[in-house]
N, C-alpha and C positions, 0 to 999 in steps of 0.2 A: 600350450599356454592356456591358463584359466581365463575365462572371461572376466573383465574388469567389473568390479562390484559397484553398486550404486554409491556406496559411501566414498569410494575413491573418485568417482565421477563428480560427487558433490564437492569433494575437497579441491579438485581442479577447477570447478566453477567458481568456488569461493576465491581461489587464486586470481582468476581472470576478473572477477568483480573488485578485487583489491588492486588491480592495475597490471597484472602480468600480461604479456602479449600471448597470442595464440601460438606464435612460432616458439616461444620458450615451452610452453606446455606441450607442444608437439615434439620438441627435442627431448623432453623428460619422458614421454611415452615411448619414443623410439629407443632411448637408452634402456627402458625397461624390457625391451625385447618382444614387442607384440608385432603381429603380422600387419601388412598394409591395409587389408579389409577391416580388421579389427580397430586399426587406427583411425579410419574414416568414420566408421560407426561411433566410435567413442568421441572423437572430434564433434560430430553432429550432436550427440547427445549432450555434450558440454555446451555447445553454442545454443541448443534449445533451452537448457536451464538457466544460461545467462540471460537469454532474451526475455524468458518468463519472469526472472527476478527483477529485471530493469524495467519492464512495463508494469509490474506490480508496484515498484517503488513510484513510478509516476502516478499511478492511481491513488496510492496512499496519500502522497502529497497534495493531489488535487482535492480529496475528500476532506484534508486538514484544512485546505483553503476555504472550501464551502463552510466548514464549521466556524473558522475564524471570522469570516465575513458576516455569518448569522449573529455571532455574539456581537460584533460591532454595531450591526444595524439594530439588533434588539436593545442594546443599551442605549443607543441614541434615540431610539423611538421611546423608551421608558422615560428618558429625560424630557422629551416632548410631551409625553402624557402627563407627567407630573406638573410641568409648567402650564399645560392646558387646564388641568383640574384645579390648579391654583389660581387661575385667572390671569396669568402673566403674558402668555403668548397665545397666538392663534385663536382667539376667543370667538371669532366670527366663523370659523370652519366647522363642518359637521364632525361628529365623533368618529364616524367611519374613516374619514381621511386622516384624522389625528392618530387613531389607534392602529392603522394599517402598518406603519414601518415596524412597530413592536411585534406584531403578529408574523409578518414577513420575516423578520430575523429568527424568531423561534422556528418557523418552518425550515429555513435554511439550516439552522442548527440540527434539527432532526435528520434533515436529508444528508448533511455531512457525516452525521454519526452512523447513519444507515449504510453510507458507503464504506466507512472505516470497518464495520462489522462484516460487510460482505466480502471484502478483500482478505486473503490469507497471505501469509509469508510464502514467497515462491519456493525457497529451500527450507523444507521443514526438517528438523532433527527430532529424533526419538519416534515413538510409536504413534504419536498424534493424539488428537483430542479423545476420540472414542475409546481407543484402547487403554488409555490412561484412567478413564473412568470405569469402563467395563471390560477388564482383560479376559481375553478368550483363552480357553484351555485346549 
């Protein structure tokens, strides 16, 4: 029996991410006729891929939360700054205290965006970024 290719393992990992159980995936692999040792290694590889995808999704969601919080704080800080400069609110406070929510929001937005760029999709399809830009011969 030929070893299971990476694309087949990616398909099974995607099935697991879509809600199929490990026992159903195992029964499909047994029906295909692979040996018990190959079955164990394939199931381990599928599990690793699923775990990598799930933790990656959590990190992406957390980075989006940082970005959204930064937007909210920056907009509210901007409203406070406009009110301060117009002389309507907080006229007795120093400029540093009034401008700090705006700049804090901007910093949080950059931090969230940096986290989004750092994280990649767990299951990538295709040759990837570098090979699509510079194909190797």
